[in-house]
N, C-alpha and C positions, 0 to 999 in steps of 0.2 A: 694703639700703639702703631700699629704698622696696616696701610691700607691695603685692600684686596681688589684683586682686579679680574676675579674668575676663573683664573687660569688654573689649570690642575696643577696641584704641586706633588712632586714627586721626590719619595725619601728612600735612600738605600740603608737598610737595616742589617748590622752583623746578626750571628747567631744569637749572642749576648743581648742586642738590640730585639730580636724577636720573641725572647722571652721577656724581657721588661715590658715590651707591648701587650703582650699576652697577659702580664700579671698588673699590670697599671692601669686601672678603669677611669679613673678620674680624670675627667676634660679629653678623653682619648678620641680623636675624630675619626670616623668611620670610612676604611680605605675603600675606593670604588673598584680597584682593582689589584690584585697582588701577581706579581711575574716574578717569580724565583725571589731574590731581595728585593726588588724594587716595588714600594708601595704607593699606589696614585690615591690621592687626597682632594676632595671638592670642598672645601670646609675653609672658613677664614685664617689668613695668614696668621691674627693673634692666636688662634686655638691652637695651630700648627707649632707656632713657636714655644708657646708655654709649655705645651706637652713636651716637645721634646728637646726643650733645654737642658732638660735633668738627664738625658742620654748620653752626654757627652761623645766619646767617639763611637758609639754603639750605633748611632743614627747619622746620615750625611744628607742634607738638603741637596740634591741634584738640580731641581729647578723650582718656580724660576730664580734665575741666578741672583736677582737681588734677593730673596729671602736666604739663598746660600751664604752670601756677603755678610747679611745681618749677624747671622749664628757666627760667621767665621769672627767678626768684629768683637761680639758678645764674649767669647771666648778668649781672645786676642787681649782684650783689654781686662779682664779677671786674671791671666796668665799674669800681666805686667804687674799687677797689684801684688800678687802672691811672691811674685820673684821680688820685688823690692822691700816685701815684708820679711822675706827669707833668707834674704841675702849671706852667701858663704855658709850656707847649712847643709850642703849637699854630703 
């Protein structure tokens, strides 16, 4: 799905994200370092995206930028579809 460049991937987790990370084992990448809320991974982009896409706003991909943009677009297009499906129901 997405090419990997062997570049470390940095993800910022909220408190909720940290709880999810501890509980969800399936396909979980192994961090090479954890500094506060920032987790650094040396895994494939695909593995990281598949794992963290379920976290919603509890995880933010900080780098590489192209992965962050991919995830932003993933949520953006989902939001557009839901908005069009549930118009005027607020």
